[in-house]
N, C-alpha and C positions, 0 to 999 in steps of 0.2 A: 549084713552089709559086708562086701568083700573087703579085707583089710590090705594095707600096703605091705606086699611081702618083698618085692623088688624095687619104696617111698621114704637192768638200770643203776669223782666224789662229789655229787651235789648235796647241799644242805637245803633245809626247807626255808629259802628265802621268801619274802612276801611276793616278789616277783613270780617265783616258781609256784606258790600257792595259787595266785591268780591265774597263771596259765593252766595249771591242772584243773582248777575249778571250772574253767571255761569248757571242760569236757562235758559238764552237766548243763551248760548253757548253749547247747547246740540250737541251731536255728529250728523253728517250726518248719512244717512242710512249706507253707506259703513263703516264709523267708528264704529258705534255701533256694527255692526255685527262682526267686527274683534277684538275689545278691550274691550268688556265687558262681560267676561265669566259668571259672577254672574247672568246675566240676563236669562241665557239658562235654559229653562225649561226641565223637565225629558225627556229623549229620548223615554220613554214608551208612546205609544199612547194608550188609552183605546180603546176597540173594537168599531167599527164604529156602530152607532145606526141605526138599520134598521126598528125601529118602525115607524109608519106613522105619520110624522110631517108636512104632506102636505095636502093642500086643493085641489090639482089637481091630480086626480087619472085617468084621461082619457089618451086615446092614443093621441100622438101628430100628428094628421092628419094634422094640420095647419103648421107644422114645415117645413121651407125650407131646413133645414139641421139638422140632428141628429148626435151628436158627437159620433162616434164609440169608442170601447175600443182600448187602446194603442195608441191613438193619443194625441200628446202634444199641437201642434200649430193649431189653427184654423184661417186661414187667410181669412177674408172677401173678399178682392179684388181677391184672387186666386179662391174663390169659386163662385164669381159672385153675392154675396149678395147685396140686395138693401134695401132701407128704408122700414121699416115695416116688414121685414123678421123676423121670429122666429127660433132661434137656440135651440134645444131640447138637454136636458141632460137625458139620460135613466136611471131610477131608478134601472134597473136590472144590470147595470154596476157600479163597483167601480172604479172611475177614478183616475188616478195619476195626477200630475202637468198639469194644462191646461193654456195655453197662447192664448189670444185673440188678434189678430192683425188686424188692418185696418177694425174694425167693425164701420162702419159709416152709420148712419141714418140721419134723419132730426128731427127739433123740433117737428113737427106734427106726424111723423112716426119714432120713435126710433127703433132700432134693439133690440129685446128682447132676452134674454138668460134665459131659465127657464127650470125646471125640469118637468118631467112627469111620470106618472105612480106610483108616491109615492116619498118618500125622496131620494135625491141623495147624495152619499158620495164621496168626493174628498180628497184624502190623498196624501200628497206631495211626490213626487218622486224626486223633485229637492230640493237642499239644500236651496235655497233662498226664495221660495215662493210656494204656493199651487195654487193660482190663479193669473194671471198677465194680464194686458191689455196695449197694446202699440198702438200709432197712431189711437185711436179710439175716436168716438165722437158721441153724441147723441145715447146712448144705455142704457139699463136697464138690471141689473141681478137681478132676483127675484125668491124667493123660496115660494111664496104664496100671499095671499091676506088678510087673516084673522089674528087678533092679537093672538100672541103665536105660530104661524105656522112658522116652519123654515124648508122649503123643500130642501134647499141646505145646506149641512153639511160639513165644511172644517176643516182639522186638519194638523198640521205639518209644516214644513218649517220655515225659519226666519220670513216671513210674511205669513199670511193667504190670504189676499187679497192685492195685490200691484197694485194699479191703477196708472199707471206710463206711461212713454214713451210719453209724450204730450197728454195724454188722457184728455178729458174734457166732460163737459155736459153729466153727467151720474147719474144713480140712482142705489143704492144697497139696497135691502130690504128683509126681511124675510129670512136671512141666519144666520147660526149659525157657529162661528168660536172658535175654542177651541185648547189648548195644542200646541200653536206655540211658537217658541223660542223668538221671539220679538214682533213686533206689529200684532194685530189682523186684523184691517183694516187700511192700509196706503194709502193715497191719496196725492200725490205730484210728481213733476218731478224736481229732484234736478239740480241746474245750473252746466253746464259743459262748456268746451271751445268751445261747439257748440252753436253759437249764437242763434239758435232756442230755446233754453232752458231758456233764461235769461228774466228778467223783461223788458217789453216794447214789447218784441217780442213774448212772450207766456203769456197768461192769462188763468186760469182755471175758467170756468164759470159754474154756475147752477149745484152744486153738492148736491145730497140728499142722505142722509144715514139714513135710518129708520127702525124701527121694527126689528132690528137685536138682536141677543143675542151672546155677546162676553165675553169669560170667560177662566180663566187659561192661560193667556199670560205671556211670560217672560219679556216683556216690556209693551209698552202702549197698551190699548184696541183699541182706535182710535188715529191714528196719521195723522193729516189733515194739510197740508201746511208746509212749511220749518220753521225750527226754528232760522234761521239766517237772520232776515229782513235786517240787515246791510252788509250782503254778506259773501260768502264763498271764501277762497283763493284757487285757482286753479293754475296749472302750468302756465296758461295764464294770471294770475292776479286775482283780486277781481271780483267775479261775483255775481250779484244780483239775488235772487230767484224770481219766478213768484209770482204774486198776485192771490188771489182767490176772485171772485166776485159772490155772490149769493150762500151761504152755508147753508144748513140746516141739522142739526143732532139731530134727535128726535125720541122718542118713543123706544129707545134702552134700553137694560138691559146689564150692564157691571159688572161682578163679578170676583173677584181674579185676577185683572190686576196686573202684577208685578211692573209697573211703573205707571204713570198716567192712569186714566180710559179714559179721554178724553183730548187730547192735540191739540190745534189749533194755527197756526201761519200764518201770511201774508194773513189772509182773511180780506181784507182791506174794503170790502164793502158788506152789505147785509147779515151778518152772524147771525144765530140764532141757539143757542143750547138749547133745551127745552124738557121737559117731558121725561128726561131719568132717570133711576133708577140705581144707582152705589152703590155697596157694596163691601167692603173688598178690597179697592184699595191699591196700594203701597205695595203689599206683599213681594217683594224683599227688601223693605226699604232701597232703594239707596238714599242717601242724595241728596236733592233738585230735586229728580225725584219720589217723593212718594206722590203726591197730587191727589186729586179727579179730579177736572177740572182745567186745565191750559189754560188761555187765553194769548197767547204770543204776542210778539211785531208785530206791523202791523195788529193787528186783532180789528176790531170794532164791533158793533152790540149789540145783546141781549143775556142775558143767564137768562132763567126764567123757574120756575116750574120743577126744577130737585131735586130729592132726592139724597142726597150724604151721605153715612153712613159708618162709620168705616174704618179708615185708619191711618198710622203713620204720615202723612203729613198734610198739610193745606187741608181744605175741598174744598177751591177754591183759586187759585192763579191768580190774574188779572193784567196783564201788557199790556193791549191793547192800542188803540189809544186814549182813553180818551173820546170817544163818547158812551162808553159802559154803558149799564143799566143792573143792576143785581137785579132781583125781584122775589118774589114768590118762592124762593128756600128754602128747608128745609136741614139743614146740621147738622148731629148728630155724636157725638163722634169723631171729628177731633183730631188726635194725636198731632197737632200742633195748629195753629190758625183756627177759622172757616173760616176766609177769610183774605188773605194777599194781599194787593194792593200797587203797585209801578208803576212808569212810565218808559217807554222805548222810543219808538217812539210815542210821544203822542201830536198830533196837535189838539186834541179835547179839549172841554171846561171843562171836568172834569169826574170823574167816579161817578156814582149814584148807591147807594144801597138802595132799597126801598122795604119794606114789606117782608124781609127775616126772617126765624126762625132758630136760631143757638143755639144748645143744647149741653152742656157738652164738649166744646172744652178743650183740655188739656192746652192750652195756652190762648191767648186773643180771644174775640169774633170776632171783626174786627180790624185788625192792618193796618193802613193806612200810607204810606210813600210817597205818590204822592204829592209833594210840588211844582212841576213845571207846574201845570195846574192851570187855573183861578179859579175854584171853584169846590170842590167835594161836594157830599151830602149824608148824612146817615140819612134817616127818616123812621119811622114807622116800625123799625125792632124789633123783639123779641129775646133777647139774655139771655140765662140761663146758670148759673153756669159755668162761665169761670174758668179754672184752676188757673189762676193767681190772682184771688181775695185774697185780703189780703197781697199782695206783693208790692203794690204800695201805695204811701202816699195818693193818691185819688183813691179810690176803683172803681170809674167810669172808670178809664183808663183800667181795666181788661175787660171791656165790649167794649169799643172803645179806642184804643191806637193810638195816633198820634205821628209821628216821632219827631216833633219839632213844634213850633209856626209858622214856615213857611208853614205848611200845612193849606191850605185855604179850610174850609169845613163848610157847614150848618149841624148841628146835632139837630135833633128835633124829639120830639114824639117817641122816642125809649123807649120800656119798658124793664128794666133791672130786672131780677128775680134771686134769689139765688138758687132756685130749680124748678123743672118741676111741683111739687104739687102746687106751689103758682100760677102758670099759669092756672091751671085746664083745661089740655088737657083732651080730651075724654078718651084716653088710650095710653098714650105715650109709655108705655112698650110693647105694641103691635103695635106700629108705626102708631096709629091713632092721628094725631096732630090737629085734629079740636078742637074748643073751647067749653067748657061747658058754660051754660047760665050765670053763675056768674063770668067768667073769667075776670080778670082786664084788659085783652088786648082789650076787646070790647069797641069800640068807642074812643080808646086811640090815634089813628092816626090823622094825618093832612090831608088836601085836597090834593090828588095826581091826580086828574082828567086830568090835563094837560099832564100827561104821558100816557095816553091811556092804562090803565091797567084794563080792564073791568071785569076780573074774578080772582079768587084766585087759589092756588095750586090745589084745589079740583074741579075747574071749576064752582064754585059756584059764583054768582054775587057779586061784590065788592059794599061796602057802602050799607048795608041793614038797618042801624040804622041812628042815628043822625050824625054819624062821621065814618071815616074809622077805621077799627081795626088794632091793631099792629100785625106783623107777616104775615106769608104765608097763613093763614087761616082766612076767613072772617065767623063769626058766623052766 
C-alpha cells in the first residue's frame, strides 16, 4: 500500500460507565435502520462514475454466467454453478440491487464475481441493500487487482454490501461504496430464533476485506461482526451471535463515515486490522458512535499501521478480549481521546499499546480504564499536545490517564511532547510523520523484539540504531 508521504479530568462516575457501556449495546441492523433517522444520508445519489477505474477491460470469455440487466437474484444452485466458476458483471449495464444466493466454491477454487469491460455501477433499487449474499461460501467479489482500482462501484440502500444469510469464507476487494444510508460494508449474520444463526452452530471464517474505498456513509464504513457479544433478546429468549475466526481488514480507504469508520465485534480469533487510511470519521457526530476504529467485545488480535485522522470521537476505542496489540498506528486530530480502552469480555492478559504516534487529541493521549486484566502495557508511544494538558495536577496524566490505581500497567519509554515541532517530524503539516535526524524520538524506545514487530508504519525496518525509536516511525 502506498503510504502517506505528503498525510481522553473525568472520573468513572456511574453515568459515565453507562455511557461507555452503551458502546457495546449498539443497535442491531434492524433497529438501526428503523430508529436512527439522523444517520440517513441524502437521498441524492451523485451520477454514477463511468470513468475507467478498472484494470479489467477484456471480454469475459471465461465467465460461466454473465448477470443480465433487470435480474435481482443470482442463485448459484439454480444456475448449476460449480467451484471455480466466474460470474461476470457487464460494464455496459447499470445494475439495480443484486442478491447472490447459494454461491458455493471451495477453498482452492472460490467462485469469483467480477466486472468486465470496464467499471460496473450498481445502484440500489432495494431499500435495504445494494448487494447482498445469502447461504454462500468460498467466494470472492472483486473489482480489480491494482491499488486504487475500484471496478465495482456501489451506491444507495441502507447497506452497500450486506454479507449476510450465513455467508462465510469470502473476500471483497477493489470496490467503491458510497452514499449509503447506513453501513458501507456489513459482514455478519444476526442471531434469530433459527438455531442455525447462533454461536456454536455457525461461525464465520476467513473474511478478507481489502483495497476498498468506502465514503459518505450514514453509519459505519465497515461494520463487521455483531455488537452484542453477550447476546440479543429475541422472542425465543437470549440469542448469542456467531463468532468470526480469521478476519483481515486492510489497505482500505474510509472517508466521511457518519459513524465509526471501522467497527468490529465478535472476531474472537485471528483478527487483523491494518494499513487502512481513515479520514473525517464520525461526521454525524452521534455520541458514542463517532470513533475512528472500534474494537468491540469478543474481538482479539492486532490493530496496526493505520492512519486515523480527524473526527469528533476517539481515534480508537478498544474493548476487545485483552490479547489485543495496538502498534504502529498514527492518530491525528481526534476530537476526544487518541485511544480509549476498557474491558468487556476480556479473558486475555492485557492490552498492549506499542510504538503508536498520537498527535493533537482534544482530550487525553491514551485513556486506560481496563483494571480487570492482569497487566496492560504502554511503551514506546509518541504522544503530542493532548488537549487536557494543564488540567491535571500531574501533567503526565494528559498523555496517559489511568482510571484508578487498580489499573495494572507497565508504562515505559513513551515520549511526551508539547508540540509537533519538538518531535521534528519531516513534515507533519503534510502528513509526513517520519523523523528528522535530530528528533528526540530516535533511540528513545525499549526493546520490543519479543512482539515480532519487524517494520514501522512506513514499512521501514525497526531498530536501525542502538535502540528502538518512539512512535510509529523508525528513523
